[in-house]
C-alpha positions as CSV (number, residue, x, y, z in Angstrom):
1,X,0.5,-16.2,3.9
2,X,-3.1,-16.2,2.7
3,X,-4.2,-17.7,-0.6
4,X,-5.1,-14.2,-1.8
5,X,-1.5,-13.1,-1.2
6,X,-0.1,-16.0,-3.1
7,X,-2.2,-15.6,-6.2
8,X,-0.7,-13.7,-9.1
9,X,-2.3,-10.4,-9.8
10,X,-4.5,-10.0,-12.8
11,X,-3.4,-7.1,-15.0
12,X,-4.1,-4.0,-13.0
13,X,-5.6,-5.9,-10.1
14,X,-4.4,-4.9,-6.6
15,X,-2.4,-7.5,-4.7
16,X,-0.1,-7.7,-1.6
17,X,2.4,-10.2,-0.5
18,X,5.0,-10.4,2.3
19,X,8.7,-10.6,1.6
20,X,10.7,-10.5,4.9
21,X,9.8,-7.3,6.7
22,X,8.3,-5.8,3.5
23,X,4.7,-5.6,2.3
24,X,4.9,-5.7,-1.5
25,X,1.9,-4.2,-3.3
26,X,1.1,-4.4,-7.0
27,X,-1.6,-3.1,-9.3
28,X,-4.0,-0.2,-8.8
29,X,-4.7,0.7,-5.1
30,X,-8.1,2.1,-5.7
31,X,-11.4,2.0,-3.8
32,X,-13.0,-0.9,-5.7
33,X,-10.2,-3.3,-4.8
34,X,-9.4,-2.3,-1.3
35,X,-12.1,-4.2,0.7
36,X,-10.7,-7.6,-0.3
37,X,-7.1,-6.3,-0.2
38,X,-7.6,-5.1,3.4
39,X,-8.4,-8.6,4.5
40,X,-5.1,-9.9,3.0
41,X,-3.1,-7.0,4.5
42,X,-4.4,-7.8,8.0
43,X,-2.8,-11.2,8.0
44,X,0.5,-9.9,6.6
45,X,1.1,-6.6,8.3
46,X,2.5,-7.5,11.7
47,X,6.2,-6.5,11.9
48,X,6.3,-5.0,8.4
49,X,8.8,-2.1,8.3
50,X,8.8,-1.4,4.5
51,X,6.0,-0.8,2.1
52,X,7.0,-1.5,-1.5
53,X,4.9,0.4,-4.1
54,X,7.3,-0.1,-7.1
55,X,4.7,-2.4,-8.8
56,X,1.7,-0.2,-8.0
57,X,0.3,1.6,-11.1
58,X,-1.8,4.2,-9.3
59,X,-3.2,5.2,-6.0
60,X,-6.5,7.0,-5.2
61,X,-7.6,8.6,-1.9
62,X,-8.9,5.2,-0.6
63,X,-5.5,3.6,-1.4
64,X,-3.7,6.4,0.3
65,X,-5.9,5.8,3.4
66,X,-4.9,2.2,3.5
67,X,-1.2,3.0,3.1
68,X,-1.3,5.7,5.7
69,X,-2.9,3.3,8.2
70,X,-0.2,0.7,7.5
71,X,2.7,3.1,7.5
72,X,1.5,5.4,10.3
73,X,4.7,7.5,9.7
74,X,6.9,4.6,10.8
75,X,7.4,2.5,7.6
76,X,9.8,3.2,4.9
77,X,8.0,3.7,1.5
78,X,9.6,2.4,-1.7
79,X,8.2,3.6,-5.0
80,X,6.0,6.5,-6.1
81,X,3.0,5.4,-8.2
82,X,0.8,7.8,-10.1
83,X,-1.3,9.9,-7.7
84,X,0.8,9.3,-4.5
85,X,2.8,12.6,-4.5
86,X,-0.3,14.7,-5.2
87,X,-2.4,12.9,-2.6
88,X,0.3,13.1,0.0
89,X,0.6,16.8,-0.5
90,X,-3.2,17.3,-0.3
91,X,-3.5,15.4,3.0
92,X,-0.2,16.8,4.3
93,X,1.5,13.5,4.7
94,X,5.3,13.2,4.6
95,X,7.4,10.6,2.7
96,X,6.6,8.0,5.4
97,X,2.9,8.7,5.3
98,X,2.9,10.4,8.7
99,X,1.2,13.7,9.2
100,X,3.5,16.7,8.8
101,X,3.5,19.1,11.7
């Protein structure tokens, strides 16, 4: 794991860590936090089959883009933070963040 993944999140700050085959996110997945978070995700993502969003407070469209790239319709998603359902509907993504047909 990277040092960024091991540091506890500041209140509201976005973070990610690996727990087995799960990527565990916390904080607000919003545009301002995603550049640094993306670097951490790249070192942790290989083989992840579950995306845990139970500790995420909210998601904006940039956060959804990151999650959709990670999930690509193949990962199980756990948790529904504020903004996720509405954005999923707007972008026609299913529960696994794959495009609906």
